[in-house]
MIFI-71942 format. One record per residue (C-alpha): residue number from 1; residue in three letters; x negated, y, z negated. Coordinates in Angstrom, 1 decimal. Layout:
+-----+-----+--------+--------+--------+
|   k |   r |   east |  north |     up |
+-----+-----+--------+--------+--------+
| NUM | ala |      X |      Y |      Z |
...
+-----+-----+--------+--------+--------+
***
This chain:
+-----+-----+--------+--------+--------+
|   k |   r |   east |  north |     up |
+-----+-----+--------+--------+--------+
|   1 | met | -121.4 |   89.6 |  -97.9 |
|   2 | arg | -121.7 |   86.9 |  -95.2 |
|   3 | arg | -121.4 |   88.0 |  -91.6 |
|   4 | gln | -118.7 |   85.4 |  -91.0 |
|   5 | thr | -116.6 |   87.0 |  -93.7 |
|   6 | leu | -117.0 |   90.5 |  -92.2 |
|   7 | ala | -116.2 |   89.2 |  -88.7 |
|   8 | trp | -113.0 |   87.5 |  -90.1 |
|   9 | ser | -112.1 |   90.8 |  -91.9 |
|  10 | phe | -112.3 |   92.7 |  -88.6 |
|  11 | tyr | -109.3 |   90.8 |  -87.3 |
|  12 | asp | -107.2 |   92.9 |  -89.6 |
|  13 | trp | -108.8 |   96.0 |  -88.1 |
|  14 | ala | -107.9 |   94.6 |  -84.7 |
|  15 | asn | -104.3 |   93.6 |  -85.1 |
|  16 | ser | -103.2 |   96.2 |  -87.5 |
|  17 | ala | -103.2 |   98.6 |  -84.5 |
|  18 | phe | -100.2 |   96.7 |  -83.2 |
|  19 | ala |  -98.4 |   96.9 |  -86.6 |
|  20 | thr |  -99.0 |  100.6 |  -86.9 |
|  21 | val |  -98.8 |  102.0 |  -83.4 |
|  22 | val |  -96.2 |   99.6 |  -81.9 |
|  23 | ile |  -94.0 |   98.3 |  -84.7 |
|  24 | ala |  -93.9 |  101.2 |  -87.1 |
|  25 | gly |  -94.8 |  104.1 |  -84.7 |
|  26 | phe |  -93.9 |  104.3 |  -81.1 |
|  27 | phe |  -91.9 |  101.3 |  -79.8 |
|  28 | pro |  -88.6 |  101.9 |  -81.6 |
|  29 | val |  -88.4 |  105.6 |  -80.6 |
|  30 | phe |  -89.7 |  105.0 |  -77.0 |
|  31 | phe |  -87.3 |  102.1 |  -76.5 |
|  32 | ala |  -84.3 |  104.3 |  -77.3 |
|  33 | glu |  -85.5 |  107.3 |  -75.4 |
|  34 | phe |  -87.1 |  105.8 |  -72.3 |
|  35 | trp |  -86.3 |  102.1 |  -71.6 |
|  36 | ala |  -82.8 |  102.1 |  -73.1 |
|  37 | lys |  -81.9 |  105.7 |  -72.6 |
|  38 | asp |  -78.7 |  104.8 |  -70.8 |
|  39 | leu |  -77.5 |  102.5 |  -73.6 |
|  40 | pro |  -75.4 |  103.9 |  -76.5 |
|  41 | ala |  -77.6 |  104.6 |  -79.6 |
|  42 | ala |  -75.8 |  101.9 |  -81.7 |
|  43 | gln |  -76.3 |   99.3 |  -78.9 |
|  44 | ser |  -80.0 |  100.0 |  -78.5 |
|  45 | thr |  -80.5 |   99.7 |  -82.3 |
|  46 | gln |  -78.5 |   96.5 |  -82.3 |
|  47 | trp |  -80.7 |   94.9 |  -79.6 |
|  48 | leu |  -83.8 |   96.1 |  -81.2 |
|  49 | gly |  -82.7 |   94.5 |  -84.5 |
|  50 | tyr |  -81.8 |   91.3 |  -82.7 |
|  51 | thr |  -85.2 |   91.1 |  -81.2 |
|  52 | ser |  -87.0 |   91.6 |  -84.5 |
|  53 | ser |  -84.8 |   89.0 |  -86.1 |
|  54 | ala |  -85.4 |   86.5 |  -83.2 |
|  55 | ala |  -89.2 |   86.8 |  -83.7 |
|  56 | ser |  -88.8 |   86.1 |  -87.4 |
|  57 | leu |  -86.5 |   83.2 |  -86.8 |
|  58 | ile |  -88.9 |   81.6 |  -84.2 |
|  59 | leu |  -91.8 |   81.9 |  -86.7 |
|  60 | val |  -89.7 |   80.6 |  -89.6 |
|  61 | leu |  -88.8 |   77.4 |  -87.5 |
|  62 | ser |  -92.2 |   76.8 |  -86.0 |
|  63 | ala |  -94.9 |   78.1 |  -88.4 |
|  64 | pro |  -95.1 |   75.0 |  -90.7 |
|  65 | ala |  -95.2 |   72.6 |  -87.7 |
|  66 | leu |  -97.9 |   74.6 |  -85.9 |
|  67 | gly |  -99.9 |   74.9 |  -89.1 |
|  68 | ala |  -99.7 |   71.2 |  -89.7 |
|  69 | leu | -100.9 |   70.5 |  -86.2 |
|  70 | ala | -103.8 |   72.9 |  -86.6 |
|  71 | asp | -104.9 |   71.2 |  -89.8 |
|  72 | gln | -104.8 |   67.8 |  -88.0 |
|  73 | ile | -107.1 |   68.8 |  -85.2 |
|  74 | gly | -109.1 |   71.6 |  -86.8 |
|  75 | ala | -107.7 |   74.3 |  -84.4 |
|  76 | lys | -106.9 |   77.2 |  -86.6 |
|  77 | lys | -109.2 |   79.5 |  -84.7 |
|  78 | arg | -107.9 |   78.3 |  -81.3 |
|  79 | phe | -104.3 |   78.8 |  -82.3 |
|  80 | leu | -105.2 |   82.3 |  -83.6 |
|  81 | leu | -106.9 |   83.3 |  -80.3 |
|  82 | gly | -104.0 |   81.9 |  -78.3 |
|  83 | phe | -101.4 |   83.9 |  -80.2 |
|  84 | thr | -103.7 |   87.0 |  -79.9 |
|  85 | leu | -103.9 |   86.6 |  -76.2 |
|  86 | val | -100.1 |   86.5 |  -75.9 |
|  87 | gly |  -99.8 |   89.6 |  -78.1 |
|  88 | val | -102.5 |   91.5 |  -76.2 |
|  89 | leu | -101.1 |   90.8 |  -72.8 |
|  90 | ala |  -97.5 |   91.7 |  -73.8 |
|  91 | thr |  -98.6 |   95.0 |  -75.4 |
|  92 | ala | -100.7 |   95.9 |  -72.4 |
|  93 | ala |  -97.7 |   95.2 |  -70.1 |
|  94 | leu |  -95.6 |   97.8 |  -71.9 |
|  95 | his |  -97.9 |  100.4 |  -70.3 |
|  96 | trp |  -96.7 |   99.7 |  -66.8 |
|  97 | leu |  -93.0 |   99.1 |  -67.6 |
|  98 | ala |  -90.8 |  101.7 |  -65.9 |
|  99 | ala |  -87.9 |  103.5 |  -67.5 |
| 100 | gly |  -84.5 |  101.8 |  -67.8 |
| 101 | his |  -85.9 |   98.2 |  -68.0 |
| 102 | trp |  -84.8 |   97.7 |  -71.6 |
| 103 | gln |  -84.4 |   93.9 |  -71.3 |
| 104 | ala |  -87.9 |   93.5 |  -70.1 |
| 105 | ala |  -89.2 |   95.8 |  -72.8 |
| 106 | leu |  -87.5 |   93.7 |  -75.5 |
| 107 | leu |  -88.9 |   90.5 |  -74.0 |
| 108 | leu |  -92.4 |   92.0 |  -74.1 |
| 109 | tyr |  -91.8 |   93.3 |  -77.6 |
| 110 | leu |  -90.7 |   89.8 |  -78.7 |
| 111 | ala |  -93.9 |   88.3 |  -77.2 |
| 112 | gly |  -96.0 |   90.9 |  -78.9 |
| 113 | leu |  -94.3 |   90.2 |  -82.3 |
| 114 | leu |  -94.8 |   86.5 |  -81.9 |
| 115 | gly |  -98.5 |   87.1 |  -81.0 |
| 116 | phe |  -99.0 |   89.3 |  -84.0 |
| 117 | phe |  -97.1 |   87.2 |  -86.6 |
| 118 | gly |  -98.4 |   83.9 |  -85.2 |
| 119 | gly | -102.0 |   85.1 |  -85.2 |
| 120 | asn | -101.6 |   86.2 |  -88.8 |
| 121 | ile | -100.7 |   82.6 |  -89.9 |
| 122 | phe | -104.0 |   81.2 |  -88.7 |
| 123 | asn | -106.0 |   84.2 |  -89.7 |
| 124 | asp | -104.7 |   83.8 |  -93.3 |
| 125 | ala | -105.6 |   80.1 |  -93.2 |
| 126 | leu | -109.2 |   80.8 |  -92.1 |
| 127 | ile | -110.0 |   82.6 |  -95.4 |
| 128 | thr | -111.0 |   79.3 |  -96.9 |
| 129 | asp | -113.5 |   78.8 |  -94.1 |
| 130 | val | -115.2 |   82.2 |  -94.5 |
| 131 | ala | -115.2 |   82.7 |  -98.3 |
| 132 | ala | -115.8 |   80.7 | -101.4 |
| 133 | pro | -112.9 |   80.5 | -103.9 |
| 134 | gly | -114.4 |   83.1 | -106.2 |
| 135 | asp | -114.6 |   85.5 | -103.3 |
| 136 | tyr | -111.1 |   85.2 | -101.9 |
| 137 | glu | -109.9 |   88.4 | -103.6 |
| 138 | arg | -112.8 |   90.5 | -102.3 |
| 139 | ala | -112.7 |   89.1 |  -98.8 |
| 140 | ser | -108.9 |   89.5 |  -98.5 |
| 141 | ser | -109.0 |   93.0 |  -99.8 |
| 142 | leu | -111.8 |   94.0 |  -97.5 |
| 143 | ala | -109.7 |   92.7 |  -94.5 |
| 144 | tyr | -106.6 |   94.7 |  -95.6 |
| 145 | ala | -108.7 |   97.8 |  -96.2 |
| 146 | leu | -110.2 |   97.6 |  -92.7 |
| 147 | gly | -106.7 |   97.0 |  -91.3 |
| 148 | tyr | -105.4 |  100.2 |  -92.9 |
| 149 | leu | -108.4 |  102.2 |  -91.7 |
| 150 | gly | -108.4 |  100.8 |  -88.1 |
| 151 | gly | -104.7 |  101.0 |  -87.6 |
| 152 | gly | -104.7 |  104.5 |  -89.1 |
| 153 | leu | -107.5 |  105.7 |  -86.9 |
| 154 | leu | -106.0 |  104.5 |  -83.7 |
| 155 | phe | -102.5 |  105.8 |  -84.7 |
| 156 | gly | -103.9 |  109.2 |  -85.6 |
| 157 | cys | -105.6 |  109.5 |  -82.2 |
| 158 | asn | -102.4 |  108.4 |  -80.4 |
| 159 | val | -100.3 |  110.9 |  -82.4 |
| 160 | ala | -102.7 |  113.7 |  -81.4 |
| 161 | thr | -102.3 |  112.8 |  -77.7 |
| 162 | val |  -98.5 |  112.6 |  -77.9 |
| 163 | leu |  -98.2 |  115.9 |  -79.7 |
| 164 | ser | -100.5 |  117.6 |  -77.1 |
| 165 | pro | -100.5 |  115.5 |  -74.0 |
| 166 | ala | -101.8 |  118.1 |  -71.6 |
| 167 | thr | -104.9 |  118.6 |  -73.8 |
| 168 | phe | -105.8 |  115.0 |  -73.2 |
| 169 | gly | -104.9 |  114.9 |  -69.5 |
| 170 | phe | -101.5 |  113.3 |  -69.7 |
| 171 | ala |  -98.5 |  114.6 |  -67.7 |
| 172 | asp |  -96.1 |  114.4 |  -70.6 |
| 173 | gln |  -95.4 |  112.8 |  -73.9 |
| 174 | gly |  -94.0 |  109.7 |  -72.2 |
| 175 | ala |  -97.3 |  109.1 |  -70.4 |
| 176 | ala |  -99.2 |  109.5 |  -73.6 |
| 177 | val |  -97.0 |  106.9 |  -75.4 |
| 178 | gln |  -97.5 |  104.4 |  -72.6 |
| 179 | ala | -101.2 |  105.0 |  -72.8 |
| 180 | ala | -101.0 |  104.3 |  -76.5 |
| 181 | phe |  -99.7 |  100.8 |  -75.8 |
| 182 | leu | -102.6 |  100.0 |  -73.5 |
| 183 | ala | -105.1 |  101.4 |  -76.0 |
| 184 | thr | -103.6 |   99.2 |  -78.7 |
| 185 | ala | -104.0 |   96.1 |  -76.5 |
| 186 | leu | -107.6 |   96.9 |  -75.7 |
| 187 | trp | -108.3 |   97.7 |  -79.4 |
| 188 | trp | -106.7 |   94.4 |  -80.5 |
| 189 | ala | -108.7 |   92.4 |  -77.9 |
| 190 | val | -112.1 |   94.0 |  -78.4 |
| 191 | phe | -112.1 |   93.8 |  -82.2 |
| 192 | thr | -111.0 |   90.2 |  -82.1 |
| 193 | leu | -114.4 |   89.3 |  -80.5 |
| 194 | pro | -116.4 |   89.2 |  -83.8 |
| 195 | leu | -114.0 |   86.5 |  -85.1 |
| 196 | ala | -114.1 |   84.6 |  -81.9 |
| 197 | leu | -117.9 |   84.5 |  -81.8 |
| 198 | leu | -118.9 |   84.3 |  -85.4 |
| 199 | val | -116.3 |   82.7 |  -87.6 |
| 200 | pro | -116.7 |   78.9 |  -88.1 |
| 201 | glu | -113.9 |   76.5 |  -88.7 |
| 202 | ser | -113.7 |   73.3 |  -90.7 |
| 203 | pro | -112.8 |   70.2 |  -88.7 |
| 204 | gly | -109.5 |   69.7 |  -90.4 |
| 205 | leu | -108.4 |   66.2 |  -91.0 |
| 206 | gly | -110.4 |   65.0 |  -88.0 |
| 207 | arg | -107.5 |   63.6 |  -85.9 |
| 208 | arg | -108.5 |   65.2 |  -82.6 |
| 209 | ala | -106.6 |   62.9 |  -80.2 |
| 210 | leu | -103.4 |   64.8 |  -79.3 |
| 211 | gly | -100.9 |   62.0 |  -79.8 |
| 212 | pro | -102.1 |   60.9 |  -83.2 |
| 213 | ala | -102.5 |   64.5 |  -84.2 |
| 214 | val |  -98.9 |   65.4 |  -83.3 |
| 215 | arg |  -97.5 |   62.3 |  -85.1 |
| 216 | gly |  -99.7 |   63.1 |  -88.1 |
| 217 | ala |  -98.5 |   66.7 |  -88.1 |
| 218 | phe |  -94.8 |   65.7 |  -88.2 |
| 219 | arg |  -95.6 |   63.2 |  -91.0 |
| 220 | glu |  -97.4 |   66.0 |  -92.9 |
| 221 | leu |  -94.5 |   68.4 |  -92.3 |
| 222 | ala |  -92.0 |   65.9 |  -93.5 |
| 223 | ser |  -93.8 |   65.5 |  -96.8 |
| 224 | leu |  -94.5 |   69.3 |  -97.2 |
| 225 | phe |  -91.6 |   70.0 |  -99.5 |
| 226 | arg |  -92.4 |   67.0 | -101.7 |
| 227 | arg |  -96.0 |   68.0 | -102.0 |
| 228 | ile |  -95.2 |   71.6 | -102.9 |
| 229 | arg |  -92.7 |   70.3 | -105.5 |
| 230 | his |  -95.7 |   68.4 | -107.1 |
| 231 | leu |  -97.6 |   71.7 | -107.3 |
| 232 | pro |  -95.2 |   73.5 | -109.6 |
| 233 | asn |  -97.2 |   76.7 | -110.1 |
| 234 | thr |  -97.7 |   77.0 | -106.3 |
| 235 | phe |  -94.0 |   76.6 | -105.8 |
| 236 | leu |  -93.2 |   79.1 | -108.6 |
| 237 | phe |  -95.7 |   81.6 | -107.0 |
| 238 | leu |  -94.0 |   81.2 | -103.6 |
| 239 | leu |  -90.6 |   81.9 | -105.2 |
| 240 | ala |  -92.0 |   85.0 | -106.8 |
| 241 | tyr |  -93.6 |   86.1 | -103.6 |
| 242 | trp |  -90.3 |   85.6 | -101.7 |
| 243 | phe |  -88.7 |   88.2 | -103.9 |
| 244 | tyr |  -91.4 |   90.9 | -104.3 |
| 245 | ile |  -92.7 |   90.7 | -100.8 |
| 246 | asp |  -89.1 |   91.2 |  -99.6 |
| 247 | gly |  -89.1 |   94.4 | -101.5 |
| 248 | val |  -92.4 |   95.5 | -100.0 |
| 249 | asp |  -91.3 |   94.7 |  -96.4 |
| 250 | thr |  -88.0 |   96.4 |  -96.9 |
| 251 | ile |  -89.7 |   99.6 |  -97.9 |
| 252 | val |  -92.0 |   99.3 |  -94.8 |
| 253 | phe |  -89.1 |   98.7 |  -92.5 |
| 254 | met |  -86.6 |  101.2 |  -94.0 |
| 255 | ala |  -88.8 |  104.1 |  -95.1 |
| 256 | val |  -88.7 |  106.1 |  -91.8 |
| 257 | lys |  -85.0 |  105.5 |  -91.4 |
| 258 | tyr |  -84.4 |  106.5 |  -95.1 |
| 259 | gly |  -86.4 |  109.8 |  -94.4 |
| 260 | leu |  -84.3 |  110.5 |  -91.3 |
| 261 | asp |  -81.1 |  109.9 |  -93.3 |
| 262 | leu |  -82.3 |  112.5 |  -95.8 |
| 263 | gly |  -82.8 |  115.0 |  -93.0 |
| 264 | phe |  -86.6 |  115.1 |  -92.9 |
| 265 | pro |  -88.2 |  115.9 |  -89.5 |
| 266 | ser |  -89.8 |  113.0 |  -87.6 |
| 267 | ser |  -93.2 |  114.7 |  -87.5 |
| 268 | ser |  -93.2 |  114.7 |  -91.3 |
| 269 | leu |  -92.4 |  111.0 |  -91.3 |
| 270 | met |  -95.3 |  110.3 |  -89.0 |
| 271 | thr |  -97.6 |  112.3 |  -91.3 |
| 272 | ala |  -96.4 |  110.2 |  -94.2 |
| 273 | leu |  -97.2 |  107.1 |  -92.3 |
| 274 | leu | -100.7 |  108.3 |  -91.7 |
| 275 | ile | -101.1 |  109.2 |  -95.4 |
| 276 | thr | -100.1 |  105.6 |  -96.4 |
| 277 | gln | -102.7 |  104.2 |  -93.9 |
| 278 | phe | -105.6 |  106.2 |  -95.1 |
| 279 | val | -104.9 |  106.0 |  -98.8 |
| 280 | gly | -104.4 |  102.2 |  -98.3 |
| 281 | phe | -108.0 |  101.8 |  -97.1 |
| 282 | pro | -109.9 |  102.6 | -100.3 |
| 283 | ala | -107.0 |  101.4 | -102.5 |
| 284 | ala | -107.2 |   97.9 | -101.0 |
| 285 | leu | -111.0 |   97.8 | -101.8 |
| 286 | val | -110.3 |   98.9 | -105.4 |
| 287 | phe | -107.6 |   96.2 | -105.8 |
| 288 | gly | -110.1 |   93.6 | -104.5 |
| 289 | arg | -112.5 |   94.6 | -107.4 |
| 290 | leu | -109.6 |   94.5 | -109.9 |
| 291 | gly | -108.6 |   91.1 | -108.7 |
| 292 | thr | -112.1 |   89.8 | -109.0 |
| 293 | arg | -112.6 |   91.2 | -112.5 |
| 294 | phe | -109.2 |   90.7 | -114.1 |
| 295 | gly | -107.7 |   88.1 | -111.8 |
| 296 | pro | -105.2 |   88.6 | -108.9 |
| 297 | lys | -102.1 |   88.0 | -111.0 |
| 298 | pro | -102.4 |   91.0 | -113.4 |
| 299 | ala | -103.3 |   93.2 | -110.4 |
| 300 | ile | -100.2 |   92.1 | -108.5 |
| 301 | leu |  -98.0 |   92.6 | -111.5 |
| 302 | gly |  -99.4 |   96.2 | -111.8 |
| 303 | ala |  -98.6 |   96.8 | -108.1 |
| 304 | ile |  -95.0 |   95.5 | -108.6 |
| 305 | gly |  -94.6 |   98.0 | -111.4 |
| 306 | val |  -95.7 |  100.8 | -109.2 |
| 307 | tyr |  -93.3 |   99.8 | -106.5 |
| 308 | ala |  -90.4 |   99.7 | -109.1 |
| 309 | leu |  -91.3 |  103.3 | -110.1 |
| 310 | val |  -91.4 |  104.3 | -106.4 |
| 311 | val |  -87.9 |  103.0 | -105.9 |
| 312 | leu |  -86.6 |  104.9 | -108.9 |
| 313 | ala |  -88.3 |  108.1 | -107.8 |
| 314 | ala |  -87.0 |  107.7 | -104.2 |
| 315 | thr |  -83.4 |  107.8 | -105.5 |
| 316 | gln |  -84.1 |  111.4 | -106.8 |
| 317 | met |  -86.0 |  112.6 | -103.7 |
| 318 | thr |  -84.8 |  115.9 | -102.2 |
| 319 | arg |  -87.9 |  117.5 | -100.4 |
| 320 | val |  -90.3 |  116.3 |  -97.8 |
| 321 | glu |  -93.1 |  116.9 | -100.3 |
| 322 | his |  -91.6 |  114.2 | -102.5 |
| 323 | phe |  -91.8 |  111.8 |  -99.5 |
| 324 | tyr |  -95.5 |  112.6 |  -99.1 |
| 325 | ala |  -96.1 |  111.8 | -102.8 |
| 326 | leu |  -94.3 |  108.5 | -102.5 |
| 327 | ala |  -96.4 |  107.7 |  -99.4 |
| 328 | val |  -99.5 |  108.2 | -101.5 |
| 329 | ala |  -98.1 |  105.9 | -104.2 |
| 330 | ile |  -97.2 |  103.2 | -101.7 |
| 331 | gly | -100.6 |  103.5 | -100.0 |
| 332 | leu | -102.3 |  102.9 | -103.4 |
| 333 | val | -100.6 |   99.5 | -103.8 |
| 334 | gln |  -99.4 |   98.2 | -100.5 |
| 335 | gly | -102.6 |   96.8 |  -99.2 |
| 336 | gly | -103.6 |   95.5 | -102.6 |
| 337 | ile | -100.4 |   93.5 | -103.2 |
| 338 | gln | -100.6 |   91.9 |  -99.8 |
| 339 | ala | -104.3 |   91.1 | -100.0 |
| 340 | leu | -104.3 |   89.7 | -103.5 |
| 341 | ser | -101.1 |   87.6 | -102.8 |
| 342 | arg | -103.0 |   86.0 |  -99.9 |
| 343 | ala | -106.0 |   85.4 | -102.1 |
| 344 | leu | -104.0 |   84.0 | -105.0 |
| 345 | phe | -102.1 |   81.6 | -102.7 |
| 346 | ala | -105.4 |   80.4 | -101.1 |
| 347 | ser | -106.6 |   79.4 | -104.6 |
| 348 | leu | -103.4 |   77.5 | -105.3 |
| 349 | ile | -103.4 |   75.1 | -102.3 |
| 350 | pro | -105.3 |   72.0 | -101.6 |
| 351 | ala | -108.3 |   72.1 |  -99.3 |
| 352 | gly | -107.7 |   70.6 |  -95.8 |
| 353 | gln | -104.1 |   71.7 |  -95.7 |
| 354 | thr | -104.6 |   75.5 |  -95.4 |
| 355 | ala | -103.1 |   76.2 |  -92.0 |
| 356 | glu | -100.0 |   74.1 |  -92.8 |
| 357 | leu |  -99.4 |   75.7 |  -96.2 |
| 358 | phe | -100.2 |   79.2 |  -94.9 |
| 359 | gly |  -97.6 |   78.5 |  -92.2 |
| 360 | phe |  -95.2 |   77.9 |  -95.0 |
| 361 | tyr |  -96.4 |   81.0 |  -96.8 |
| 362 | asn |  -95.8 |   83.1 |  -93.7 |
| 363 | met |  -92.4 |   81.4 |  -93.2 |
| 364 | val |  -91.4 |   82.5 |  -96.7 |
| 365 | gly |  -92.5 |   86.0 |  -96.0 |
| 366 | lys |  -90.6 |   86.2 |  -92.7 |
| 367 | phe |  -87.4 |   84.6 |  -94.2 |
| 368 | ala |  -87.6 |   87.0 |  -97.1 |
| 369 | ala |  -87.6 |   90.0 |  -94.8 |
| 370 | val |  -83.9 |   89.3 |  -94.0 |
| 371 | leu |  -82.5 |   89.8 |  -97.5 |
| 372 | gly |  -83.8 |   93.2 |  -98.5 |
| 373 | pro |  -82.6 |   95.2 |  -95.4 |
| 374 | phe |  -79.2 |   93.4 |  -95.6 |
| 375 | leu |  -78.8 |   94.4 |  -99.2 |
| 376 | val |  -79.8 |   98.0 |  -98.5 |
| 377 | gly |  -77.5 |   98.2 |  -95.5 |
| 378 | thr |  -74.6 |   96.7 |  -97.4 |
| 379 | thr |  -75.1 |   99.0 | -100.4 |
| 380 | ala |  -75.3 |  102.1 |  -98.1 |
| 381 | val |  -71.9 |  101.2 |  -96.5 |
| 382 | leu |  -70.3 |  100.5 |  -99.9 |
| 383 | val |  -71.5 |  103.6 | -101.8 |
| 384 | gly |  -72.0 |  106.0 |  -98.9 |
| 385 | asp |  -75.2 |  107.4 | -100.4 |
| 386 | pro |  -78.6 |  106.5 |  -98.9 |
| 387 | arg |  -80.4 |  107.2 | -102.2 |
| 388 | leu |  -78.3 |  104.6 | -104.1 |
| 389 | ser |  -78.8 |  102.1 | -101.3 |
| 390 | leu |  -82.4 |  101.6 | -102.4 |
| 391 | leu |  -81.4 |  100.2 | -105.9 |
| 392 | pro |  -81.1 |   96.6 | -104.7 |
| 393 | ile |  -84.9 |   96.7 | -103.9 |
| 394 | leu |  -85.5 |   97.3 | -107.6 |
| 395 | leu |  -83.9 |   94.0 | -108.4 |
| 396 | leu |  -86.1 |   92.2 | -105.9 |
| 397 | phe |  -89.2 |   93.6 | -107.6 |
| 398 | leu |  -88.0 |   92.7 | -111.1 |
| 399 | leu |  -87.2 |   89.1 | -110.2 |
| 400 | gly |  -90.5 |   88.7 | -108.4 |
| 401 | gly |  -92.4 |   90.1 | -111.3 |
| 402 | leu |  -90.7 |   87.9 | -113.9 |
| 403 | leu |  -91.3 |   84.8 | -111.8 |
| 404 | leu |  -94.9 |   85.7 | -111.2 |
| 405 | trp |  -95.4 |   86.3 | -114.9 |
| 406 | arg |  -94.6 |   82.6 | -115.5 |
| 407 | val |  -97.2 |   81.3 | -113.0 |
| 408 | asp | -100.1 |   79.4 | -114.7 |
| 409 | val | -102.9 |   80.3 | -112.3 |
| 410 | ala | -105.5 |   78.0 | -114.0 |
| 411 | gly | -103.1 |   75.1 | -114.1 |
| 412 | gly | -102.1 |   75.7 | -110.5 |
| 413 | arg | -105.7 |   75.6 | -109.4 |
| 414 | arg | -106.3 |   72.3 | -111.2 |
| 415 | asp | -103.3 |   70.8 | -109.6 |
| 416 | ala | -104.5 |   72.0 | -106.1 |
| 417 | asp | -107.9 |   70.5 | -106.7 |
| 418 | ala | -106.4 |   67.2 | -107.8 |
| 419 | ala | -104.1 |   67.2 | -104.7 |
| 420 | ala | -107.1 |   67.8 | -102.4 |
| 421 | val | -109.0 |   64.9 | -103.9 |
| 422 | ala | -106.0 |   62.6 | -103.5 |
| 423 | gly | -105.5 |   63.8 |  -99.9 |
| 424 | ala | -109.1 |   63.1 |  -99.0 |
| 425 | thr | -108.8 |   59.6 | -100.6 |
| 426 | asp | -105.7 |   58.9 |  -98.6 |
| 427 | ala | -107.3 |   60.1 |  -95.3 |
| 428 | ala | -110.3 |   57.8 |  -95.9 |
+-----+-----+--------+--------+--------+
***
């Protein structure tokens, strides 16, 4: 494997620490118990939810435009590094933030989310610069596998320090958590260096003067929906992705809350999160091989089937051991479905428009993340049973699987190649 591909893959190792340690692990709990300890629990949850929604909304509104501009001037890597710097600085600043400053904590968390999600847009788009079309599945799966391993390793170390702070020289658990934020920022920054130093970037459309580039970006953005409509299989894939990735993200966001509602101890839920991370590492590599051998579409459909079974099994869960078993099952497919979706989409879009279209791809993912939690929350209120509240997720997976089944991958790739040729001719 080329060193550029490996360097690109290590960005997932770098930024997955933020996803695991900050988003899924420590920030929600530490926000409620330290920065917002004087707020009522319902109000702190409300503000935390508003902040996450605000980050998603900002990315939904800006991602396609930023992607179009990056394509115009060949600046995917520079945009990625800029967002990364924002995320690293915001995460590091959490280390020094004193108790009670919940508004500042939310602003820093918002900046960290924007840095994380924004960086992912341009990291996804760089896959076409570091791998040949036939290697997209393997490269994407390697990146996700490294992300699970890296995020899991750092999270495991941080959990150890929080559970036994005195052993590691910390005054209490709060100091250990604050140190975890600083460690995450340093991890993110250091392991981004291989990408910064070794990953090349195509020149884009060559419009490097800022004024023409901005005008060109808005023209490209205005025609985006029309061009996607002329790529029917790409459009159909995005529609399928919208449904099934909503199911995936809803499970990620709601799993810990679901376990708490069933009365499982928080330490067991942290253990389950670690299980998912470390199972996800080899499983993502295996999915890369399956995608290369059989194609990404059959492998994604298989993962959707596993998720549907997980949802059904979760409605019958009564013991924490069942939660561990489902954590293993999710770990087996979570990295694979994300990696192969990225690889499949990369093969269905025209060359020279990758940042713009991956901006749209990420916009679809962020917009989708609104529907699943809303359905779960509404169902929980209506039926009064947390187990039954998961059933709407099953519908998301079924719809996504049926739509994906109809995607003609070979035809979509031919359409993308034809669109790339037409775009190059127009630019000339």
